[in-house]
matplotlib code that plots the C-alpha trace (Angstrom):
import matplotlib.pyplot as plt

x = [178.9, 181.2, 179.3, 180.4, 180.3, 180.6, 178.2, 179.8, 178.2, 175.1, 174.9, 172.1, 169.2, 169.0, 170.0, 172.6, 175.0, 178.8, 181.3, 184.3, 185.1, 185.9, 183.2, 183.8, 185.5, 184.4, 184.0, 183.7, 183.3, 182.5, 182.1, 181.4, 184.8, 186.2, 184.5, 185.4, 189.1, 189.0, 187.4, 190.2, 193.0, 191.3, 190.8, 194.8, 195.3, 193.0, 194.9, 198.2, 196.6, 196.6, 200.3, 201.2, 203.6, 204.8, 201.6, 200.6, 199.8, 201.5, 200.0, 200.1, 200.7, 200.3, 201.3, 200.1, 202.7, 201.8, 204.9, 204.0, 205.3, 204.7, 205.5, 204.3, 206.4, 204.5, 206.7, 206.5, 202.7, 202.0, 204.6, 203.1, 199.5, 199.5, 196.7, 194.8, 193.0, 194.8, 194.3, 195.8, 198.9, 199.4, 199.6, 202.1, 204.3, 204.3, 205.1, 208.1, 209.1, 209.3, 211.0, 213.7, 214.4, 214.5, 214.0, 211.3, 208.1, 206.0, 203.1, 202.9, 203.0, 200.0, 198.0, 198.2, 197.1, 194.0, 193.4, 193.8, 191.2, 188.9, 188.8, 188.6, 185.3, 183.9, 184.9, 183.0, 180.0, 180.3, 180.7, 184.4, 185.6, 188.8, 190.9, 190.6, 191.4, 194.3, 195.9, 195.0, 196.5, 199.8, 200.3, 199.8, 202.3, 204.9, 204.3, 204.3, 207.6, 209.2, 208.1, 209.3, 212.9, 212.6, 211.7, 213.8, 217.1, 220.7, 222.7, 226.3, 226.9, 229.7, 227.2, 226.7, 224.1, 221.7, 222.1, 221.3, 218.2, 217.2, 217.6, 215.7, 212.9, 212.5, 212.9, 210.3, 207.4, 209.1, 208.8, 212.3, 211.2, 213.0, 216.6, 216.4, 218.9, 221.5, 220.3, 220.4, 223.8, 224.9, 223.0, 225.0, 228.4, 227.8, 226.5, 229.4, 231.8, 230.9, 230.3, 232.8, 232.9, 232.8, 233.5, 231.2, 228.5, 228.6, 228.1, 226.8, 226.4, 224.4, 224.9, 228.6, 226.6, 226.3, 223.5, 223.4, 220.7, 221.2, 218.4, 219.7, 220.6, 218.8, 218.5, 221.0, 223.5, 223.2, 227.1, 228.6, 231.8, 234.4, 234.9, 232.9, 231.3, 231.1, 228.5, 230.7, 233.1, 237.0, 237.0, 239.6, 239.9, 243.5, 243.4, 244.1, 241.0, 242.2, 244.7, 246.1, 247.7, 246.1, 247.1, 244.1, 243.8, 240.4, 240.1, 237.5, 239.2, 238.9, 241.8, 240.9, 242.0, 239.8, 237.9, 238.1, 235.0, 234.8, 234.1, 237.4, 238.3, 241.7, 242.5, 245.2, 246.7, 249.5, 248.8, 252.0, 250.6, 247.7, 249.9, 251.7, 248.4, 247.3, 250.7, 250.5, 247.2, 248.7, 251.4, 249.2, 247.3, 250.7, 251.9, 248.9, 249.3, 252.9, 252.3, 249.7, 252.3, 255.5, 253.5, 251.9, 255.3, 256.9, 254.2, 254.7, 258.4, 258.1, 255.9, 258.1, 256.3, 257.5, 255.2, 253.8, 255.0, 253.2, 251.2, 249.2, 247.6, 243.5, 242.5, 238.9, 237.5, 234.1, 234.7, 235.6, 238.8, 239.8, 240.6, 244.2, 244.6, 242.7, 245.7, 248.4, 246.8, 246.3, 250.1, 251.1, 249.0, 246.7, 242.9, 240.8, 237.1, 235.1, 232.0, 231.8, 229.0, 230.4, 228.6, 230.4, 233.8, 233.5, 232.6, 235.9, 237.5, 236.6, 237.0, 240.5, 242.1, 242.4, 241.9, 239.8, 242.3, 240.9, 243.7, 246.2, 249.2, 248.4, 248.5, 251.1, 252.2, 250.0, 246.7, 246.6, 244.2, 244.9, 242.8, 244.1, 242.3, 240.3, 238.5, 236.1, 233.3, 230.3, 227.1, 224.2, 224.1, 226.1, 230.0, 231.0, 234.1, 234.6, 237.4, 237.9, 240.2, 240.3, 242.1, 239.6, 237.2, 234.7, 232.5, 230.9, 228.9, 226.1, 225.1, 221.7, 220.4, 217.2, 215.4, 212.8, 213.1, 210.2, 211.7, 215.2, 213.4, 211.6, 214.7, 216.6, 213.6, 213.6, 217.5, 217.2, 214.9, 217.3, 220.3, 218.4, 217.3, 220.7, 222.1, 219.5, 220.1, 223.8, 222.8, 220.3, 222.3, 218.7, 215.9, 212.4, 210.5, 208.2, 205.3, 202.8, 204.5, 205.7, 202.1, 200.2, 202.8, 202.6, 198.7, 198.9, 200.9, 198.6, 195.4, 197.2, 198.3, 194.8, 192.9, 195.8, 195.4, 191.6, 188.8, 188.0, 191.6, 191.5, 189.2, 191.6, 194.5, 192.5, 191.8, 195.1, 195.9, 193.0, 194.5, 197.8, 196.2, 195.0, 198.6, 198.8, 194.9, 196.3, 198.9, 196.4, 193.9, 196.5, 197.6, 193.8, 193.5, 191.0, 191.7, 189.5, 190.9, 194.5, 194.2, 192.7, 195.4, 198.2, 196.6, 196.6, 200.2, 201.3, 199.6, 202.2, 205.5, 207.5, 205.3, 206.8, 208.0, 205.2, 203.6, 202.1, 203.8, 202.1, 203.4, 201.8, 199.1, 200.5, 201.7, 205.3, 208.3, 209.2, 213.1, 213.8, 212.2, 214.7, 211.8, 213.6, 213.2, 215.4, 213.7, 213.8, 211.7, 209.1, 209.2, 209.4, 206.3, 204.3, 205.4, 204.6, 201.4, 200.2, 201.2, 199.2, 196.2, 196.3, 197.1, 193.8, 191.7, 192.7, 191.1, 187.5, 187.4, 188.4, 188.5, 189.8, 189.9, 188.5, 191.3, 193.3, 192.0, 188.3, 189.2, 190.8, 188.0, 185.3, 187.3, 187.6, 183.9, 183.1, 185.6, 183.7, 180.4, 181.7, 183.0, 179.6, 177.8, 180.0, 179.4, 175.4, 173.4]
y = [-17.1, -19.6, -21.3, -22.9, -26.6, -28.6, -31.5, -33.2, -36.5, -38.4, -41.8, -44.1, -45.1, -43.2, -39.7, -39.2, -36.3, -36.9, -34.1, -34.0, -30.6, -28.6, -26.0, -22.7, -24.1, -22.7, -24.6, -23.6, -26.0, -26.8, -24.1, -21.7, -22.4, -22.0, -18.7, -17.2, -18.0, -16.5, -13.5, -12.9, -13.3, -10.9, -8.4, -8.4, -8.4, -5.3, -3.5, -4.1, -3.6, 0.2, 0.6, -1.4, 0.3, 3.8, 5.6, 3.4, 5.4, 4.6, 3.1, 4.7, 2.1, 2.7, 0.1, -0.5, 1.8, 4.7, 4.2, 5.3, 3.6, 5.3, 2.8, 1.1, -2.1, -4.9, -7.1, -4.3, -3.5, -7.2, -7.4, -4.3, -4.9, -7.7, -9.7, -12.2, -14.7, -17.9, -17.6, -14.1, -15.1, -17.8, -14.8, -13.0, -16.1, -16.4, -12.6, -13.2, -16.2, -14.2, -11.3, -13.6, -15.5, -12.7, -9.7, -7.8, -8.7, -9.3, -7.3, -9.1, -12.4, -11.4, -9.6, -12.5, -14.9, -12.5, -12.5, -16.3, -16.8, -14.6, -16.4, -19.7, -18.4, -17.7, -21.5, -22.9, -21.3, -23.4, -26.5, -26.9, -29.2, -27.3, -30.2, -29.8, -25.9, -26.6, -29.1, -26.4, -23.7, -25.8, -26.8, -23.0, -21.9, -24.7, -23.6, -19.9, -20.0, -22.1, -19.9, -16.9, -18.3, -18.7, -15.3, -13.6, -11.9, -12.5, -9.4, -8.4, -8.1, -5.6, -3.4, -0.8, 1.3, -1.8, -2.6, 0.9, 0.7, -2.4, -0.9, 2.2, 0.1, -1.0, 2.6, 4.1, 2.7, 4.0, 7.5, 8.1, 8.5, 11.8, 10.5, 7.3, 8.2, 8.6, 5.8, 3.3, 4.4, 3.6, 0.1, -1.0, 0.3, -1.6, -4.9, -4.8, -4.3, -7.3, -9.6, -12.7, -15.5, -19.0, -21.6, -20.8, -18.8, -15.4, -15.2, -12.0, -11.8, -8.7, -8.8, -7.4, -4.1, -2.1, 0.3, 3.0, 5.8, 9.1, 11.9, 15.4, 16.6, 15.3, 11.8, 13.1, 13.3, 9.6, 8.5, 5.1, 4.4, 2.0, 0.7, 0.5, 3.2, 2.5, 4.0, 4.7, 7.5, 7.1, 6.0, 8.3, 12.3, 12.1, 9.8, 10.8, 11.4, 11.1, 8.4, 8.2, 4.8, 2.9, -0.7, -2.1, -4.7, -6.4, -7.9, -10.3, -10.2, -7.2, -4.9, -5.4, -7.5, -10.4, -11.5, -15.2, -17.4, -18.4, -16.0, -15.1, -13.1, -11.4, -10.3, -7.8, -7.0, -4.5, -1.3, -2.2, -5.2, -3.3, -0.9, -4.0, -5.5, -2.2, -2.2, -5.8, -4.9, -1.7, -4.0, -6.7, -3.7, -2.1, -5.4, -5.9, -2.3, -3.0, -6.1, -4.6, -1.7, -3.8, -6.1, -3.0, -1.4, -4.7, -4.8, -1.1, -1.3, -4.3, -2.5, 0.7, 3.1, 5.0, 4.7, 8.1, 10.0, 8.4, 5.7, 4.9, 2.4, 1.6, -1.0, -1.9, -4.6, -6.3, -6.2, -3.2, -1.3, -0.4, 3.4, 2.5, 0.6, 3.7, 6.1, 3.6, 3.5, 7.4, 7.8, 5.6, 7.6, 4.7, 5.2, 2.8, 1.9, -0.4, -2.7, -2.6, -5.2, -8.6, -8.3, -4.9, -6.6, -9.2, -6.4, -4.5, -7.9, -8.3, -4.7, -4.2, -8.0, -7.9, -11.4, -11.1, -12.2, -13.7, -13.6, -10.8, -13.0, -14.8, -11.6, -11.5, -9.0, -10.7, -10.3, -6.6, -4.9, -1.9, 1.4, 4.6, 6.7, 6.1, 9.4, 10.3, 12.6, 14.3, 13.2, 15.1, 15.0, 11.8, 11.0, 8.1, 6.4, 5.9, 3.4, 4.2, 3.6, 0.0, -2.0, -3.7, -4.0, -7.1, -5.0, -1.7, 1.0, 3.0, 6.0, 7.0, 10.8, 12.5, 15.3, 13.1, 10.2, 8.2, 9.3, 7.6, 4.6, 4.1, 5.0, 2.1, -0.3, 1.0, 0.6, -2.9, -3.8, -2.0, -4.0, -7.3, -6.5, -5.8, -9.1, -11.0, -10.0, -10.5, -14.1, -15.1, -13.3, -12.9, -10.0, -9.5, -6.3, -4.5, -2.4, -5.4, -6.5, -9.9, -10.9, -9.9, -12.2, -15.2, -14.6, -14.9, -18.2, -19.8, -19.0, -20.6, -23.7, -24.2, -26.0, -28.2, -29.5, -29.8, -31.0, -28.9, -28.1, -25.9, -23.6, -23.4, -22.4, -19.8, -18.4, -18.4, -16.3, -13.8, -13.6, -12.8, -9.9, -8.5, -7.2, -4.9, -3.8, -2.9, -0.6, 1.0, 1.6, 3.1, 5.4, 6.6, 4.9, 2.7, -0.9, -2.3, -0.3, -0.8, -4.8, -4.6, -2.6, -4.7, -7.8, -6.2, -5.2, -8.6, -10.4, -8.7, -10.7, -7.9, -6.7, -9.2, -6.4, -3.7, -2.6, 0.5, 3.8, 4.9, 8.3, 9.0, 6.1, 4.9, 1.2, 1.3, -1.1, -1.4, -2.8, 0.5, 2.5, 0.9, -0.8, -4.0, -6.4, -9.7, -13.0, -14.8, -12.0, -12.6, -16.3, -16.5, -14.1, -16.6, -19.7, -18.1, -16.7, -19.9, -21.7, -19.3, -19.7, -23.5, -23.8, -21.9, -23.8, -27.1, -25.9, -27.1, -27.1, -24.7, -25.7, -23.1, -23.7, -21.0, -18.4, -18.6, -15.1, -16.1, -19.2, -17.8, -14.9, -17.7, -19.8, -16.4, -15.9, -19.4, -19.1, -15.8, -17.6, -20.3, -17.9, -16.0, -19.5, -20.3, -17.1, -17.7, -19.3]
z = [-15.4, -13.4, -10.6, -7.3, -8.1, -4.7, -6.4, -9.2, -9.3, -7.5, -6.6, -7.9, -7.5, -4.4, -5.5, -2.4, -3.7, -3.8, -3.0, -5.3, -5.1, -1.8, -0.9, -2.5, -5.8, -9.1, -12.1, -15.7, -18.5, -22.1, -24.6, -21.8, -20.4, -24.0, -24.7, -21.4, -22.0, -25.5, -24.2, -21.8, -24.4, -26.8, -24.2, -23.5, -27.0, -27.5, -24.8, -26.6, -30.2, -29.7, -28.8, -31.9, -34.7, -34.9, -34.3, -31.4, -28.2, -24.6, -21.5, -17.9, -15.5, -11.8, -9.3, -5.7, -3.9, -6.6, -8.6, -12.3, -15.6, -19.1, -21.9, -25.1, -24.7, -24.7, -22.1, -19.8, -20.1, -19.6, -16.4, -14.7, -15.5, -12.5, -14.2, -11.9, -14.4, -15.0, -18.8, -18.6, -16.5, -19.4, -22.0, -19.9, -19.6, -23.5, -23.8, -21.4, -23.2, -26.5, -24.8, -23.4, -26.6, -29.1, -27.2, -29.5, -30.9, -27.8, -29.0, -32.5, -30.7, -28.2, -31.0, -33.4, -30.6, -30.0, -33.6, -34.1, -31.4, -33.0, -36.0, -34.0, -32.5, -35.9, -36.6, -33.6, -35.1, -38.1, -35.7, -36.4, -33.5, -31.5, -32.2, -36.0, -35.6, -33.6, -35.9, -38.8, -36.9, -36.1, -40.0, -41.0, -38.2, -39.5, -43.3, -42.4, -40.5, -43.5, -46.1, -43.9, -43.9, -47.6, -48.6, -45.9, -47.4, -46.4, -44.9, -44.6, -41.1, -41.7, -43.1, -40.5, -42.3, -42.8, -39.1, -38.2, -40.2, -38.2, -35.0, -36.1, -37.1, -33.4, -32.2, -34.3, -32.3, -29.1, -27.2, -28.2, -31.6, -31.7, -31.0, -32.6, -35.1, -32.3, -30.1, -33.2, -34.0, -30.4, -30.1, -33.6, -32.1, -28.8, -30.3, -32.8, -30.2, -28.0, -31.2, -31.3, -33.7, -32.3, -34.8, -37.7, -35.5, -34.1, -30.4, -28.8, -25.0, -24.3, -20.7, -21.7, -22.6, -19.2, -19.3, -16.9, -16.6, -15.2, -15.9, -16.9, -20.1, -23.3, -25.0, -27.7, -24.5, -24.3, -24.9, -25.7, -23.5, -24.6, -21.3, -18.1, -15.8, -12.1, -10.0, -7.0, -6.2, -5.2, -1.5, 0.0, -0.8, -0.6, -4.0, -7.4, -9.4, -12.5, -13.5, -17.3, -18.5, -15.6, -14.6, -12.8, -10.0, -9.6, -6.2, -4.7, -1.5, 1.5, 2.0, 5.6, 8.5, 8.2, 11.2, 12.4, 11.4, 14.9, 17.9, 19.6, 22.5, 23.0, 26.6, 26.9, 30.3, 29.5, 27.3, 25.2, 24.1, 22.9, 21.1, 19.6, 18.6, 16.6, 14.9, 13.6, 12.3, 10.5, 9.2, 7.7, 5.9, 4.9, 3.4, 1.2, 0.0, -0.5, -2.5, -4.8, -5.4, -6.2, -8.6, -10.3, -10.6, -12.0, -14.9, -15.6, -16.0, -18.3, -20.4, -20.5, -18.3, -15.2, -11.9, -11.1, -14.2, -17.1, -15.5, -12.3, -10.3, -9.8, -7.3, -7.7, -5.1, -4.6, -0.8, 1.8, 2.2, 5.9, 6.8, 7.3, 4.0, 2.4, 3.6, 2.6, -0.9, -0.9, 0.1, -2.7, -5.3, -6.0, -6.9, -5.3, -5.6, -3.2, -3.0, -6.8, -7.9, -9.1, -12.6, -13.1, -11.9, -14.5, -17.3, -16.0, -16.5, -20.0, -21.1, -19.4, -19.5, -16.1, -14.0, -10.9, -7.7, -4.8, -2.6, -2.7, -2.2, -5.4, -7.5, -10.2, -13.0, -15.5, -13.6, -14.1, -17.0, -18.6, -19.5, -20.9, -18.5, -15.1, -13.8, -11.5, -13.0, -11.7, -13.6, -12.8, -8.9, -8.5, -8.6, -11.2, -12.2, -16.1, -17.1, -20.7, -23.6, -23.3, -25.9, -28.0, -25.1, -25.1, -22.6, -22.9, -21.5, -22.4, -20.3, -21.0, -20.3, -20.6, -19.1, -17.2, -15.3, -16.8, -20.3, -19.2, -18.2, -21.4, -23.2, -21.3, -22.3, -26.2, -26.4, -24.9, -28.0, -30.4, -28.9, -29.1, -32.9, -34.0, -32.3, -33.6, -37.2, -36.7, -35.7, -38.3, -41.1, -42.5, -42.6, -43.7, -44.2, -41.6, -42.1, -42.5, -45.6, -44.5, -42.9, -46.1, -48.0, -45.8, -45.7, -49.5, -49.3, -46.8, -48.9, -51.8, -49.6, -47.8, -50.6, -51.0, -47.3, -47.9, -45.3, -42.4, -41.6, -44.9, -42.9, -40.1, -42.3, -44.2, -40.6, -39.9, -42.9, -42.1, -38.3, -39.8, -41.7, -38.5, -37.8, -40.7, -39.9, -36.6, -38.0, -40.4, -37.4, -35.2, -38.1, -38.6, -41.8, -43.1, -42.4, -45.0, -47.7, -46.8, -46.8, -50.2, -51.5, -49.8, -51.2, -54.8, -54.4, -53.3, -56.2, -58.3, -58.4, -57.6, -54.6, -51.9, -49.6, -50.0, -46.5, -45.1, -44.8, -41.8, -41.8, -45.6, -45.8, -49.2, -50.0, -50.5, -50.7, -47.2, -48.1, -50.0, -47.3, -44.6, -42.4, -41.8, -38.8, -38.1, -39.3, -36.2, -34.2, -36.8, -36.7, -32.8, -32.8, -35.1, -32.9, -29.8, -30.8, -32.1, -29.1, -26.8, -29.0, -29.3, -25.5, -24.9, -27.5, -25.4, -22.3, -21.9, -18.2, -15.4, -11.9, -9.5, -5.9, -3.4, -2.5, 0.4, 1.8, 1.7, 3.5, 6.3, 6.2, 6.4, 9.1, 11.2, 11.1, 12.2, 15.0, 16.1, 15.9, 18.1, 20.6, 20.5, 21.0, 23.9, 25.8, 25.7, 28.3]

ax = plt.figure().add_subplot(projection="3d")
ax.plot(x, y, z, "-o")
ax.set_aspect("equal")
plt.show()
């Protein structure tokens, strides 16, 4: 137990205590601090362990407001858990780093960290110093990642069926398992659409894939739109709701008479002047609409279209549109949408080839984008504007449907993981097998490497190999299989030269070739998980002293009580 430590040193020879830490500060040190930190990380790892793999369970998380989240996504669970212990917060940060870097493998990283610390605890009992354990773990991690890239297999990024298998592997352990084939196909098409080559490398900006959720329908109604969907409706009832061959104007400017930056007052003494003032305001708005219309017509004629017959105009602005301007736009048959998010405007620019204009005076024919169809449709209870049929769009939209709001939220998280997995595979150009195959293969390699290193570090490297085997053991446990029996079978399979990719088929309980089964993962997901898990474990092993200041609430409560006592004392005679 951590004890309050106001006295940390004494003066000799008088024995007068010297106060170093503030009152209420808690200090835990030595082996006690180390074991407490290990216990915390292992507790978090055990929480995630039961969600690992295709047979993993889900967690229901209820926040302080009573909002419910049902998920088995590692990053989401740790984020929603709202942990208080400082060591637990370190683990959450490690998982967030893994999620931001490769978008998947957070559970692998945290479970590996827990397994490494469990093995480290056994080494403490054999009087192996933490510094030696850390050194051994680091050498093992470096060797494992190097070997991982050596055994990984190259892929053809044009092989859509292989990319689909990668997406399906990511989705197998999720709540959307039933619709995984449909979602995997959407994920592959979306990623391939936004992929571009820069120099010798492939560049993928997943922010160019817009995800919109609307509950209603089923997961199989989820669709990929080669364009953008705006969660907005057309501003005026007199405007067209459907425009074919749409020439699109993107504005970062209001279609309103702007107010001056300084406060101004206009005094009107004659009603005629008031009328003139309003007419002038109307003229400004009319001129804005005329400018947009004339520029769009010029571009249409240049491309062989006839305004109002086989082509139309769409105006999308980040700012507002005045009611008078709405009237003028409607008269010209222009479809307009206002107050669109900046991120959505940027995606429309990527998809349609339009340029965002900040000043209507600067608008030119080349600034307009093009889409075959812009239409307002009702999705569920809401009206949305669909911009479709863009030529080679560099931004696309996935519209997620599902019968239950919680399911739609989980589908979004699952689809995000699948998109990242496909993107990582294209960027890496290399893959490894899942199902625990790669962990057992690396463990076998580390056991061969350990005697060559020698000394006490050999024990740490062997412990690292044992920790890696904890991942397939977790898969086996969650599938209701005997983990020891499975590990023995896996080791026997990997002892053969052709058994490199043998892992657990959790649906049958057999040891099979995971590459042939299509259980495939990008190499960077595994490599990052090993690095992140090792970093988390070594960081915890380095801490031998935990000094926690008194909480602010406690201080304020104590201060309040003292003030109350003083007041009481002051009123007594």
